C-alpha angles and dihedrals in degrees: 000000000000123000118247145088108328119249097202141032119308125206113233112228120235089242093054091053088052092063098033129071086196142353113232097177147341107245100180148004122198137208093259097058096266127138133198113213131198128229114169106296094347131090116207112199120196130187125182119244114260092034093118090237114105111201087199088071092055093046091056093048092050093050088048092048093054093049090059095043106256114139114251134134118287114249111237103171146345134201145159139196139175091295108036154328131266131206120192119199137167116251117253114229110265135034139282117274089245097049115123096263095054095043082063091052104040094157091063093038091054093047092050090049090054095045090049092053091044091053090049094048097042103040110033110084114238089214092059093056117095095180138090129206104240100204093062112092117244089234094052114142112268118262113275093220106018132294120287135191104270130210088217095208101044094169114146097254089065096069120083116210128201126230088261093058097253130128113268108172151313131262135188090049097167098112098050115142143127127286150093111340087225089072089067094034094052091052093043096051090046091054094051089070092047089054110026102021130250125323103048102104094086093052092047094048092048088049091050084044102232135114118246120269102197094180091059094039088058091044098053093040089056092048091048093052092045090054094053 
């Protein structure tokens, strides 16, 4: 299964119904059998138990990020039952970088994704981050220019963009941790091709304001693939 907006009907789990008066839409389905439902200005994210992804980890990271001022969704509720977990958040103003409008404007979307990661890497203090990114090997090469706070899943869909084309915030924050910025940049540039087609890496790195490091790009892409 490939992550993306579902193309067919999605069964609404019992736990989701307990948190939602109604379901307006299904925004996303992921590779592990989870779904994100829409109810007004709320997103209700559900993952099955045993998926290897703990939404309580994401809840903790979202709450932390808001306390230090990085723009992420507000956590409204959390719950679990015998089948899965649910995380309820308030929507950020804007739309995902792979929504229809931004797929038609890839240059603007790529620039916003790069600017959002730069803001995260430059502005969030490493000393304040109590988390680690689990998919990065313990013996990874040391950061070339110092550690930063990583998104940990820097694929294009996890950036929210405003109507003006500017970065608004990040979603899917469950893998945040500290490490080499190239761990995010390698995955971000890889996902650009999946979503917008080939040839966007140079524009992304220029918007981020960094020269390419192909050795680190290859290393972190291999580590990412090995963790799947």
